[in-house]
VEXNU-446262 format. One line per field, with one value per residue (C-alpha): residue number from 1; residue in one letter; x, y, z. Coordinates in Angstrom, 3 decimals, always signed. Layout:
% VEXNU-446262
num: NUM:...
residu: A:...
c1: X:...
c2: Y:...
c3: Z:...
//
This chain:
% VEXNU-446262
num: 1:2:3:4:5:6:7:8:9:10:11:12:13:14:15:16:17:18:19:20:21:22:23:24:25:26:27:28:29:30:31:32:33:34:35:36:37:38:39:40:41:42:43:44:45:46:47:48:49:50:51:52:53:54:55:56:57:58:59:60:61:62:63:64:65:66:67:68:69:70:71:72:73:74:75:76:77:78:79:80:81:82:83:84:85:86:87:88:89:90:91:92:93:94:95:96:97:98:99:100:101:102:103:104:105:106:107:108:109:110:111:112:113:114:115:116:117:118:119:120:121:122:123:124:125:126:127:128:129:130:131:132:133:134:135:136:137:138:139:140:141:142:143:144:145:146:147:148:149:150:151:152:153:154:155:156:157:158:159:160:161:162:163:164:165:166:167:168:169:170:171:172:173:174:175:176:177:178:179:180:181:182:183:184:185:186:187:188
residu: M:T:D:V:V:L:F:H:H:A:Q:G:L:T:A:G:V:H:A:F:A:D:H:L:R:G:A:G:H:T:V:T:V:P:D:L:Y:A:G:V:T:F:D:S:L:A:A:G:V:A:H:A:R:D:I:G:M:D:E:I:I:A:R:G:A:A:A:V:A:G:V:P:D:H:V:V:Y:A:G:F:S:L:G:A:M:P:A:Q:K:L:A:Q:T:R:P:G:A:L:G:A:I:I:Y:H:G:G:V:P:A:S:T:F:G:G:Q:W:P:A:R:V:P:L:Q:L:H:L:A:E:E:D:E:W:S:E:V:E:V:A:R:D:L:A:A:A:A:R:D:G:T:L:F:V:Y:P:G:S:A:H:L:T:T:E:S:S:L:A:E:Y:Q:P:E:T:S:A:L:I:L:R:R:S:L:E:F:L:H:R:V:G
c1: +104.387:+108.163:+110.299:+113.179:+116.209:+117.452:+120.872:+121.709:+124.613:+127.702:+125.792:+123.709:+120.051:+118.741:+115.241:+115.827:+116.572:+113.407:+111.438:+112.657:+111.744:+108.309:+107.784:+108.514:+106.162:+103.492:+103.584:+102.852:+106.356:+107.697:+110.922:+113.485:+115.995:+118.890:+120.908:+124.568:+125.711:+123.626:+121.761:+124.641:+124.138:+126.425:+125.809:+128.443:+129.463:+133.121:+132.301:+130.225:+132.969:+135.525:+133.251:+132.875:+136.662:+137.023:+134.572:+136.050:+134.256:+134.499:+132.703:+130.019:+129.389:+129.315:+126.764:+124.651:+124.768:+123.896:+120.964:+119.302:+119.708:+115.976:+114.820:+113.347:+115.759:+113.599:+114.181:+115.595:+118.721:+119.152:+121.646:+122.674:+126.407:+128.097:+124.994:+125.534:+128.385:+126.345:+123.452:+125.684:+127.472:+124.190:+122.668:+125.733:+126.205:+122.978:+120.807:+117.351:+118.025:+115.280:+117.387:+119.518:+119.130:+122.339:+122.041:+125.074:+127.683:+128.663:+131.924:+133.197:+131.500:+134.930:+135.046:+132.732:+134.422:+133.151:+130.628:+127.252:+124.702:+122.782:+119.455:+119.678:+118.421:+120.330:+119.512:+122.035:+121.513:+124.216:+125.097:+127.468:+129.919:+129.599:+133.094:+132.092:+130.868:+132.532:+130.346:+132.659:+132.577:+128.780:+128.588:+130.740:+128.680:+125.424:+126.914:+127.993:+124.394:+122.178:+119.424:+121.367:+120.397:+122.414:+120.711:+123.062:+121.679:+123.096:+125.081:+127.576:+125.413:+126.091:+123.047:+120.370:+117.666:+118.366:+115.586:+117.142:+120.360:+121.160:+122.151:+118.672:+117.231:+113.461:+112.964:+115.864:+114.801:+111.227:+112.546:+114.822:+111.919:+109.643:+112.279:+112.893:+109.191:+108.995:+111.929:+110.350:+107.046:+108.823:+110.982:+108.580
c2: +218.759:+218.755:+217.637:+215.412:+214.060:+210.955:+209.508:+205.850:+204.394:+202.497:+199.259:+200.961:+201.650:+198.736:+197.635:+199.203:+202.613:+202.333:+201.319:+204.362:+206.609:+204.995:+205.864:+209.504:+209.323:+207.778:+210.945:+213.020:+214.030:+213.774:+211.761:+211.398:+208.588:+208.858:+205.753:+206.764:+203.230:+202.647:+199.651:+197.895:+196.848:+195.020:+192.372:+193.807:+197.257:+196.427:+195.564:+198.715:+200.878:+199.263:+200.081:+203.667:+203.981:+202.661:+205.285:+208.034:+210.308:+213.304:+211.304:+210.119:+213.702:+214.798:+212.066:+213.359:+216.885:+215.634:+213.655:+216.808:+218.868:+218.630:+218.772:+222.024:+224.134:+224.152:+220.652:+218.910:+216.914:+213.718:+210.902:+207.692:+207.381:+207.623:+209.451:+212.052:+213.461:+214.597:+215.568:+217.744:+219.322:+220.198:+221.587:+223.751:+224.929:+224.720:+227.805:+227.277:+224.237:+223.929:+221.762:+218.652:+215.374:+213.407:+209.776:+207.857:+210.367:+213.954:+215.779:+219.191:+222.075:+223.190:+220.049:+221.832:+225.185:+227.058:+227.539:+225.885:+228.270:+230.172:+229.730:+225.903:+223.810:+220.602:+217.365:+214.551:+210.983:+208.495:+205.778:+206.749:+203.888:+203.641:+203.059:+204.659:+207.941:+210.521:+211.945:+214.925:+215.845:+215.591:+217.625:+220.378:+220.330:+220.654:+223.527:+225.250:+225.431:+228.158:+225.521:+222.290:+219.238:+216.095:+212.929:+210.253:+206.765:+203.972:+201.195:+200.666:+199.670:+201.828:+201.559:+201.236:+202.571:+200.017:+197.432:+195.081:+194.612:+192.602:+195.697:+197.195:+198.355:+198.788:+200.866:+203.204:+203.467:+204.348:+207.131:+208.430:+208.363:+210.221:+212.912:+213.182:+213.667:+216.352:+218.122:+217.875:+219.210:+222.137:+223.204:+222.404
c3: +70.628:+70.172:+67.234:+68.353:+66.496:+68.338:+67.470:+68.136:+70.146:+68.912:+68.359:+65.688:+65.102:+67.147:+68.100:+71.533:+70.019:+67.920:+71.032:+72.974:+70.032:+69.940:+73.620:+72.784:+69.800:+72.005:+74.092:+70.976:+69.874:+66.339:+66.405:+63.629:+64.177:+61.683:+60.891:+61.101:+60.196:+57.029:+58.419:+60.203:+63.837:+66.252:+68.908:+71.257:+72.349:+71.613:+67.985:+67.591:+69.074:+66.735:+63.791:+64.978:+65.249:+61.693:+60.445:+62.617:+65.056:+62.726:+60.018:+62.451:+63.533:+59.876:+59.117:+61.990:+60.595:+57.103:+58.510:+59.826:+56.655:+55.923:+59.547:+60.931:+62.985:+66.105:+67.460:+70.500:+69.741:+71.720:+71.571:+73.265:+74.057:+70.626:+69.376:+72.080:+69.992:+66.956:+69.246:+71.398:+68.450:+66.719:+69.924:+70.436:+66.854:+64.836:+65.179:+66.625:+68.801:+71.427:+73.718:+74.097:+75.944:+76.320:+77.397:+78.660:+77.483:+76.920:+76.309:+77.405:+75.592:+74.360:+72.160:+69.751:+69.810:+72.775:+75.513:+75.830:+74.238:+76.916:+75.122:+74.863:+77.816:+78.508:+80.283:+80.870:+82.109:+83.092:+85.570:+88.371:+87.742:+83.947:+82.573:+79.241:+80.753:+82.949:+85.701:+86.251:+82.552:+82.567:+85.776:+84.226:+81.043:+82.979:+84.983:+81.756:+80.578:+82.004:+82.155:+82.635:+84.668:+85.295:+86.511:+87.861:+88.408:+90.570:+88.956:+86.192:+83.209:+80.180:+77.917:+80.591:+78.251:+75.510:+75.775:+73.219:+75.232:+78.357:+80.362:+79.993:+83.324:+83.019:+86.183:+85.440:+81.821:+82.843:+85.090:+82.324:+79.887:+82.324:+82.909:+79.169:+78.486:+81.172:+79.503:+76.041:+77.357:+79.007:+76.039:+73.198
//
């Protein structure tokens, strides 16, 4: 099956992130889940975002790159919200990326120095009224990829896939998981 590197969101490497990774593993994929916060988790998104700002986005992205130093080149990079940043950068810049799955985020391809690589499939998932994500940015990013798909879900919840948080939406999360598994099967 497919090797996946899955980066956590601003609240850290929570039980919900582990649970999502376990769903991917249950389908036969190998999933590496780096801890960009060295074991620290936060009860609120605001506290996690404040911590991320203290660390700095460049440092978080650098930690993501360091975390994959021993990982094979041919992987799918995935990330939730904050974790979308290292996932997207690695998919765009590390040779051999099989694809990228961006949950609840995404930035313009130019953020990481250029165009989306033609050989790298991309899938994005976000809620249409999520104040932390920009649908137009995600739409442009999907269009920049030769094989890019954007899925927009109803509502305003940010971390809909995060089963350990109050904003978790089981039905939406199940659909996101199914679409993610289809993507991994196709690119792996």
